[in-house]
C-alpha positions as CSV (number, residue, x, y, z in Angstrom):
1,X,96.3,58.3,-123.9
2,X,96.0,59.6,-127.5
3,X,98.6,62.2,-128.3
4,X,98.0,65.6,-129.9
5,X,99.6,64.5,-133.1
6,X,97.2,61.7,-133.5
7,X,94.2,64.0,-132.8
8,X,95.5,66.5,-135.4
9,X,96.1,63.8,-138.0
10,X,92.5,62.6,-137.5
11,X,91.1,66.1,-137.6
12,X,92.9,67.2,-140.7
13,X,91.7,64.1,-142.5
14,X,88.2,64.8,-141.5
15,X,88.5,68.4,-142.3
16,X,89.7,67.7,-145.8
17,X,86.7,65.4,-146.3
18,X,84.3,68.1,-145.1
19,X,86.1,70.6,-147.3
20,X,85.5,68.4,-150.4
21,X,81.8,68.3,-149.7
22,X,81.6,72.1,-149.2
23,X,80.9,71.8,-145.6
24,X,83.5,74.4,-144.6
25,X,82.3,77.2,-146.8
26,X,80.2,78.7,-144.0
27,X,83.3,78.8,-141.7
28,X,85.2,80.7,-144.4
29,X,82.3,83.4,-144.6
30,X,81.4,83.8,-141.1
31,X,83.0,86.9,-139.6
32,X,82.7,85.5,-136.1
33,X,85.2,82.9,-136.9
34,X,88.8,83.9,-136.2
35,X,90.6,85.0,-139.4
36,X,93.3,82.4,-139.1
37,X,90.8,79.7,-138.8
38,X,89.0,80.9,-142.0
39,X,92.4,81.0,-143.8
40,X,93.1,77.3,-142.8
41,X,89.6,76.3,-143.9
42,X,90.4,77.7,-147.3
43,X,93.7,75.8,-147.4
44,X,91.8,72.6,-146.5
45,X,89.8,72.8,-149.6
46,X,92.6,73.8,-151.9
47,X,92.6,71.7,-155.1
48,X,89.2,70.2,-154.3
49,X,86.2,70.3,-156.5
50,X,83.7,71.9,-154.1
51,X,80.1,71.6,-154.9
52,X,77.9,74.7,-155.4
53,X,75.6,73.5,-152.6
54,X,77.1,72.2,-149.4
55,X,76.5,68.4,-148.9
56,X,76.7,68.1,-145.1
57,X,75.0,64.7,-144.7
58,X,77.1,63.1,-147.5
59,X,80.2,64.5,-145.8
60,X,79.5,62.9,-142.4
61,X,78.4,59.7,-144.0
62,X,81.8,59.4,-145.8
63,X,83.5,59.9,-142.4
64,X,82.1,56.6,-140.9
65,X,79.9,55.5,-138.0
66,X,81.0,57.9,-135.3
67,X,80.7,60.9,-137.6
68,X,77.2,59.7,-138.7
69,X,76.1,59.8,-135.0
70,X,77.8,63.1,-134.5
71,X,76.0,64.5,-137.5
72,X,72.6,63.2,-136.2
73,X,73.4,65.0,-132.9
74,X,74.3,68.3,-134.7
75,X,71.1,68.1,-136.7
76,X,69.4,68.9,-133.3
77,X,71.4,72.1,-133.0
78,X,70.3,74.7,-135.6
79,X,71.5,77.3,-133.2
80,X,75.0,75.8,-133.5
81,X,75.2,74.7,-137.2
82,X,72.6,76.9,-138.8
83,X,69.2,76.0,-140.1
84,X,70.3,74.9,-143.6
85,X,73.0,72.6,-142.3
86,X,70.7,71.2,-139.6
87,X,68.0,70.4,-142.2
88,X,70.5,68.7,-144.5
89,X,72.1,66.7,-141.5
90,X,68.6,65.5,-140.7
91,X,68.7,63.5,-143.9
92,X,71.6,61.4,-142.6
93,X,70.9,57.8,-143.4
94,X,72.4,55.7,-140.5
95,X,72.8,52.5,-142.6
96,X,75.8,50.5,-143.5
97,X,76.5,47.1,-145.2
98,X,75.6,44.5,-142.6
99,X,78.1,42.4,-140.8
100,X,78.2,38.7,-142.1
101,X,75.8,36.5,-140.1
102,X,78.5,34.2,-138.9
103,X,79.9,37.1,-136.9
104,X,76.5,38.1,-135.7
105,X,75.7,34.6,-134.6
106,X,78.9,34.5,-132.6
107,X,78.1,37.9,-131.1
108,X,74.6,36.7,-130.0
109,X,76.0,33.6,-128.3
110,X,78.7,35.6,-126.6
111,X,76.3,38.3,-125.6
112,X,73.8,36.0,-124.1
113,X,76.1,33.2,-122.9
114,X,74.1,30.4,-124.5
115,X,73.9,28.5,-127.8
116,X,71.5,30.1,-130.2
117,X,69.4,26.9,-130.4
118,X,68.6,27.2,-126.7
119,X,67.1,30.6,-127.3
120,X,65.7,30.8,-130.8
121,X,63.9,28.4,-133.1
122,X,65.2,30.4,-136.1
123,X,67.0,33.6,-137.1
124,X,66.7,35.1,-140.5
125,X,70.4,35.5,-141.6
126,X,69.5,38.5,-143.7
127,X,69.5,41.7,-141.6
128,X,66.3,43.8,-141.8
129,X,68.4,46.9,-140.9
130,X,72.1,47.6,-140.4
131,X,73.2,50.8,-138.8
132,X,76.5,52.3,-137.7
133,X,76.3,50.8,-134.2
134,X,74.1,47.7,-134.4
135,X,72.0,45.6,-136.9
136,X,68.6,43.9,-136.5
137,X,67.5,40.4,-137.4
138,X,64.0,38.8,-137.3
139,X,63.7,35.6,-135.4
140,X,61.4,33.2,-133.6
141,X,62.0,32.4,-130.0
142,X,61.9,28.9,-128.6
143,X,58.5,29.8,-127.1
144,X,57.1,30.5,-130.5
145,X,57.1,34.4,-130.4
146,X,58.1,36.5,-133.4
147,X,60.9,38.9,-132.2
148,X,63.5,41.3,-133.5
149,X,67.1,40.9,-132.3
150,X,69.4,43.9,-132.1
151,X,73.1,43.2,-132.0
152,X,76.0,45.5,-131.6
153,X,78.5,45.5,-134.4
154,X,81.8,43.7,-133.3
155,X,84.4,46.3,-132.3
156,X,82.1,49.3,-132.4
157,X,82.9,50.3,-129.0
158,X,86.6,50.9,-129.8
159,X,85.7,52.8,-133.0
160,X,83.4,55.2,-131.1
161,X,85.6,55.7,-128.1
162,X,88.6,56.8,-130.3
163,X,86.5,59.2,-132.3
164,X,84.9,60.7,-129.3
165,X,88.3,61.3,-127.6
166,X,89.3,63.3,-130.6
167,X,86.0,65.2,-130.6
168,X,86.6,66.1,-126.9
169,X,90.1,67.3,-127.7
170,X,88.9,69.4,-130.7
171,X,86.0,70.9,-128.7
172,X,88.2,72.0,-125.8
173,X,90.6,73.8,-128.3
174,X,87.5,75.4,-130.0
175,X,86.1,76.6,-126.7
176,X,89.5,78.0,-125.6
177,X,89.4,80.4,-128.6
178,X,86.5,82.1,-126.7
179,X,83.9,84.5,-128.1
180,X,81.0,82.9,-130.0
181,X,82.5,79.4,-129.8
182,X,82.6,79.7,-126.0
183,X,79.0,80.8,-125.8
184,X,77.9,77.8,-127.9
185,X,79.7,75.5,-125.4
186,X,81.1,72.9,-127.8
187,X,82.5,70.8,-125.0
188,X,79.1,70.2,-123.5
189,X,77.8,69.5,-127.0
190,X,80.3,66.6,-127.2
191,X,79.7,65.6,-123.6
192,X,76.0,65.3,-124.4
193,X,76.8,63.4,-127.6
194,X,79.0,61.1,-125.6
195,X,76.2,60.3,-123.1
196,X,73.8,59.4,-126.0
197,X,76.5,57.2,-127.6
198,X,77.2,55.4,-124.3
199,X,73.5,54.8,-123.9
200,X,73.4,53.3,-127.4
201,X,76.3,51.1,-126.8
202,X,74.6,49.4,-123.8
203,X,71.5,47.8,-125.2
204,X,70.3,47.1,-121.6
205,X,69.8,50.8,-121.2
206,X,67.9,51.0,-124.5
207,X,65.7,48.2,-123.4
208,X,65.1,49.9,-120.0
209,X,64.1,53.1,-121.9
210,X,61.6,51.2,-124.0
211,X,60.1,49.6,-120.8
212,X,59.9,53.0,-119.1
213,X,58.3,54.5,-122.1
214,X,55.8,51.7,-122.4
215,X,54.7,52.4,-118.8
216,X,54.1,56.0,-119.4
217,X,52.2,55.5,-122.7
218,X,49.6,53.3,-121.1
219,X,47.5,56.4,-120.8
220,X,47.5,56.8,-124.6
221,X,45.8,53.7,-126.1
222,X,46.6,54.8,-129.6
223,X,50.4,54.5,-129.0
224,X,52.2,51.2,-128.7
225,X,55.7,50.3,-127.5
226,X,57.0,46.7,-128.1
227,X,57.7,44.5,-125.1
228,X,61.3,43.7,-124.2
229,X,62.3,40.0,-123.7
230,X,64.6,40.5,-120.8
231,X,65.7,36.8,-120.7
232,X,67.2,37.3,-124.2
233,X,68.8,40.8,-123.6
234,X,72.2,41.8,-122.5
235,X,74.6,44.7,-122.9
236,X,75.4,43.7,-126.6
237,X,72.0,42.0,-127.5
238,X,68.5,43.2,-127.2
239,X,65.4,41.2,-128.1
240,X,61.9,42.6,-128.3
241,X,58.6,41.9,-129.9
242,X,58.4,42.0,-133.7
243,X,56.3,44.9,-135.1
244,X,53.9,43.8,-138.0
245,X,52.7,47.1,-139.3
246,X,52.9,49.6,-142.2
247,X,55.6,52.3,-142.2
248,X,53.9,55.6,-141.3
249,X,55.6,57.2,-144.3
250,X,53.7,54.8,-146.8
251,X,50.5,56.9,-147.3
252,X,49.2,54.7,-150.1
253,X,49.4,51.5,-148.1
254,X,47.9,53.2,-145.1
255,X,44.9,54.4,-147.1
256,X,44.5,51.0,-148.7
257,X,44.4,49.4,-145.3
258,X,41.5,51.8,-144.3
259,X,43.4,53.9,-141.8
260,X,42.2,57.4,-140.9
261,X,45.3,59.6,-141.6
262,X,43.9,62.6,-139.7
263,X,43.4,60.4,-136.6
264,X,46.9,59.0,-136.9
265,X,48.4,62.5,-137.1
266,X,46.4,63.5,-134.0
267,X,47.5,60.4,-132.1
268,X,51.1,61.0,-132.9
269,X,51.0,64.6,-131.7
270,X,49.2,63.6,-128.5
271,X,51.5,60.8,-127.8
272,X,54.6,62.9,-128.0
273,X,53.0,65.7,-126.0
274,X,52.2,63.3,-123.2
275,X,55.8,62.0,-123.3
276,X,57.3,65.5,-123.3
277,X,55.0,67.7,-121.3
278,X,53.4,65.3,-118.8
279,X,55.9,62.5,-118.3
280,X,59.1,64.4,-119.1
281,X,60.6,61.4,-120.7
282,X,60.3,61.2,-124.5
283,X,61.4,59.3,-127.6
284,X,63.8,61.8,-129.2
285,X,64.2,60.2,-132.6
286,X,60.5,60.0,-133.9
287,X,61.3,60.1,-137.6
288,X,59.3,58.2,-140.1
289,X,61.6,55.2,-140.2
290,X,60.9,54.5,-136.5
291,X,57.1,54.7,-136.7
292,X,54.7,52.0,-137.9
293,X,50.9,51.7,-137.9
294,X,49.5,48.5,-136.6
295,X,46.4,46.8,-138.2
296,X,44.2,48.1,-135.3
297,X,45.3,51.7,-136.0
298,X,47.8,52.0,-133.1
299,X,51.1,53.8,-133.8
300,X,54.1,51.7,-132.8
301,X,57.6,53.1,-132.4
302,X,61.0,51.4,-132.3
303,X,64.6,52.3,-131.7
304,X,65.0,53.7,-128.2
305,X,68.6,54.7,-128.3
306,X,68.1,58.5,-128.1
307,X,65.7,59.5,-125.4
308,X,65.2,62.9,-123.7
309,X,64.3,64.0,-120.2
310,X,63.0,67.3,-119.0
311,X,62.3,67.9,-115.3
312,X,58.9,69.2,-114.0
313,X,60.0,72.9,-113.6
314,X,61.4,72.9,-117.1
315,X,58.2,71.4,-118.5
316,X,56.1,74.0,-116.7
317,X,58.3,76.8,-118.3
318,X,58.1,75.1,-121.6
319,X,54.3,74.8,-121.5
320,X,53.9,78.4,-120.4
321,X,56.3,79.6,-123.2
322,X,54.2,77.6,-125.8
323,X,51.0,79.0,-124.3
324,X,52.3,82.4,-124.1
325,X,53.3,82.4,-127.8
326,X,50.0,81.0,-128.8
327,X,48.1,83.7,-126.9
328,X,50.5,86.6,-127.6
329,X,51.5,87.1,-124.0
330,X,55.1,87.9,-124.9
331,X,55.8,89.5,-121.6
332,X,55.2,86.3,-119.6
333,X,57.3,84.4,-122.1
334,X,60.2,86.9,-121.6
335,X,59.8,86.7,-117.7
336,X,60.0,82.8,-117.9
337,X,63.2,83.1,-119.9
338,X,64.7,85.3,-117.2
339,X,63.3,83.3,-114.3
340,X,64.8,80.1,-115.9
341,X,68.1,81.9,-116.4
342,X,68.0,81.2,-120.1
343,X,68.8,84.9,-120.6
344,X,71.6,86.4,-118.5
345,X,70.3,88.9,-115.9
346,X,72.2,91.9,-117.4
347,X,69.8,92.0,-120.3
348,X,66.6,94.0,-120.2
349,X,63.3,92.0,-120.0
350,X,61.4,94.7,-121.9
351,X,63.9,94.5,-124.8
352,X,63.6,90.7,-124.9
353,X,59.8,91.0,-124.8
354,X,60.1,93.1,-128.0
355,X,62.4,90.6,-129.6
356,X,59.9,87.8,-128.9
357,X,57.1,89.9,-130.3
358,X,59.1,90.2,-133.5
359,X,59.1,86.4,-133.7
360,X,55.5,85.8,-132.7
361,X,53.5,88.5,-134.4
362,X,54.3,87.5,-138.0
363,X,52.8,84.1,-137.4
364,X,49.8,85.3,-135.4
365,X,48.1,86.6,-138.4
366,X,48.4,83.4,-140.3
367,X,45.7,80.6,-140.6
368,X,46.4,77.8,-138.2
369,X,47.3,75.4,-140.8
370,X,50.1,77.7,-142.1
371,X,51.8,78.2,-138.7
372,X,54.9,76.1,-138.3
373,X,56.5,75.4,-135.0
374,X,59.7,74.8,-137.0
375,X,59.6,78.4,-138.4
376,X,58.9,79.8,-134.9
377,X,61.9,77.9,-133.4
378,X,64.1,79.3,-136.2
379,X,63.1,82.7,-135.1
380,X,63.8,82.0,-131.5
381,X,67.3,80.7,-132.4
382,X,68.0,83.9,-134.3
383,X,67.6,86.0,-131.1
384,X,69.7,83.7,-128.8
385,X,73.0,85.3,-129.9
386,X,71.8,88.9,-129.4
387,X,70.8,88.2,-125.8
388,X,74.0,85.9,-124.9
389,X,71.7,83.0,-124.3
390,X,73.8,79.9,-123.4
391,X,72.6,76.8,-125.2
392,X,70.3,74.4,-123.3
393,X,71.0,71.0,-124.9
394,X,68.1,69.3,-123.1
395,X,65.6,71.8,-124.5
396,X,67.1,71.8,-127.9
397,X,66.6,68.0,-128.2
398,X,63.0,68.5,-127.2
399,X,62.5,71.3,-129.7
400,X,64.2,69.3,-132.4
401,X,61.7,66.3,-131.7
402,X,58.8,68.7,-131.8
403,X,59.8,69.8,-135.3
404,X,60.3,66.2,-136.4
405,X,56.9,65.2,-135.0
406,X,55.3,68.2,-136.8
407,X,56.7,67.1,-140.1
408,X,55.5,63.5,-139.8
409,X,52.1,64.6,-138.6
410,X,51.8,67.0,-141.6
411,X,52.8,64.3,-144.0
412,X,49.8,62.4,-142.8
413,X,47.5,65.4,-142.6
414,X,48.7,68.6,-144.3
415,X,46.0,70.7,-142.5
416,X,47.1,69.6,-139.0
417,X,48.9,72.2,-136.9
418,X,50.8,71.6,-133.8
419,X,49.4,74.7,-132.3
420,X,45.8,73.7,-132.9
421,X,46.4,70.3,-131.6
422,X,48.6,71.1,-128.7
423,X,46.9,74.3,-127.5
424,X,44.1,72.7,-125.5
425,X,46.3,69.9,-124.3
426,X,49.0,72.4,-122.9
427,X,46.2,74.7,-121.5
428,X,44.6,71.8,-119.6
429,X,47.9,70.5,-118.3
430,X,48.8,74.0,-117.1
431,X,45.5,74.4,-115.4
432,X,46.1,71.1,-113.6
433,X,49.7,71.9,-112.7
434,X,49.3,75.6,-111.8
435,X,45.8,75.4,-110.2
436,X,45.3,76.6,-106.6
437,X,45.2,73.0,-105.2
438,X,48.4,72.1,-106.8
439,X,50.0,75.5,-105.7
440,X,49.0,74.7,-102.1
441,X,50.3,71.2,-102.2
442,X,53.6,72.4,-103.7
443,X,53.8,75.2,-101.0
444,X,53.3,72.6,-98.2
445,X,55.8,70.1,-99.8
446,X,58.4,72.8,-100.2
447,X,57.9,74.1,-96.8
448,X,58.3,70.8,-95.1
449,X,61.3,70.0,-97.3
450,X,62.9,73.3,-96.3
451,X,62.5,72.5,-92.7
452,X,64.0,69.1,-93.1
453,X,67.0,70.7,-94.9
454,X,67.5,73.5,-92.5
455,X,70.2,71.8,-90.4
456,X,72.3,71.1,-93.5
457,X,71.7,74.6,-94.8
458,X,72.9,76.1,-91.6
459,X,76.2,74.1,-91.8
460,X,76.7,75.3,-95.4
461,X,75.5,78.8,-95.1
462,X,78.8,80.4,-96.0
463,X,78.8,78.7,-99.4
464,X,77.4,80.3,-102.6
465,X,74.4,78.6,-104.1
466,X,73.5,79.1,-107.7
467,X,69.8,80.0,-108.3
468,X,67.7,76.9,-109.0
469,X,67.3,76.4,-112.8
470,X,65.5,74.0,-115.1
471,X,68.6,72.8,-116.8
472,X,70.1,69.5,-115.6
473,X,73.7,69.3,-114.4
474,X,76.1,69.5,-117.3
475,X,77.9,66.3,-118.1
476,X,81.4,66.0,-116.6
477,X,84.1,67.3,-119.0
478,X,87.4,65.5,-119.4
479,X,90.7,67.1,-118.5
480,X,92.4,68.2,-121.7
481,X,95.7,69.9,-122.0
482,X,95.4,72.9,-124.4
483,X,98.3,73.3,-126.8
484,X,99.9,76.6,-126.0
485,X,101.6,79.3,-128.1
486,X,103.8,80.8,-125.4
487,X,107.1,79.6,-126.5
488,X,106.6,80.9,-130.1
489,X,107.4,77.6,-131.9
490,X,105.8,77.3,-135.2
491,X,104.3,73.8,-134.6
492,X,102.5,74.9,-131.4
493,X,101.1,77.9,-133.2
494,X,100.1,75.9,-136.2
495,X,98.6,73.1,-134.0
496,X,96.4,75.6,-132.2
497,X,95.2,77.1,-135.4
498,X,94.6,73.7,-137.0
499,X,92.8,72.5,-134.0
500,X,90.5,75.5,-134.0
501,X,89.7,74.8,-137.7
502,X,89.1,71.1,-137.1
503,X,87.1,71.8,-134.1
504,X,85.0,74.2,-136.0
505,X,84.6,71.7,-138.7
506,X,83.6,69.1,-136.2
507,X,81.1,71.4,-134.4
508,X,79.9,72.8,-137.8
509,X,79.6,76.4,-136.6
510,X,78.3,78.1,-139.7
511,X,75.3,79.8,-141.2
512,X,76.2,79.8,-144.9
């Protein structure tokens, strides 16, 4: 087990790097951060040439693979790191120099348990992409198919495990400080990040995600998911069909190939909405680098390491929230937040309705093409603190992906608007899901289910049950011994303060 001293050394080294890039400036200025933490943040940058504009993405890139992944996760949390920092972290380029092919060849053979010649006719030794966790090579299988091989970097599991252990330790100390840090639940943030990372470190799970997504997207003929070659896939190696297409970011090439950019934008939005609203299982990393346009006009996606799930009740609430904001029914949106327990019950629903109106009304008078879901979400994040709203990581991931999709769609068609495109889709789905036939079927199913559960409920009647909510169960949190200050020794006091600073730096809780 890693000792507190090792955690502190790591955190101090990372904190110094963040400070040199100006990434701790917001901590120094935020009055909600404990004063001693702000003082240590100032000490961390002592003697460093701090840039005028914080360079969050560069800071995380310089910290290595685990920090890159953490930065990408924090980019989904503008409520936690601030809008400016989240936008900058979204620029994180998850690319590193590739591992020499000799090591990759050995990793493929070890991962699949066979000599390469028995599985592939040829493999291009030059990687087409090299990220912090894995790299990709183009190949031809023995049956003549053009495929992509994704291979984990040798030793990456140990690197990620040691960093995550320190993140967990830092988050526990940050949450122990209480106040705003406790509300933001940094331990759950890191626990969710750990779940993502563990998924990415097992390529069989990524392959399964691609397969599940492909099944769900059969209803959207304009959206394509490559097929997995399960006979050439293992925990450390994944093989899938090669995508021959144009990057969706290359407007000139798309136009030269005769593609309809407006149609592509609409296809992308509808594909995402089907994943998120109808299926509840969505690709959560739909940036331009993961999207290609095939010769027949279909949009193909790759990289299924980060996927999101939202259960049916949460999807209903989300759809009603979107529809309520579109139509100006702020009271209904507020009631949904209280029903879903996103807002603690001690707050007033009328006051929350007014706060929502303050977010919605400024955009209701704008032309459709000028209304941004991103700006609307920024406004919603601004009121979460006032109403003590605990963070909902599963919904924040969905919201982040919505903003990402909106940005890609607008790069294809500047006049498209997520409201305009999603409004009829969401309205029709709500009509289908909330119509009288569905309500009757739900009531019958729930009634029968209650009767079947009655014996068990009677046996457990004396226990307290939380009200049902839309949020999935929180990931399990590791047991971490918090450094105390009770004996008054300087090193325990200093360690606690330094842990708070480093945890704040790791969680990036700033708005400056």
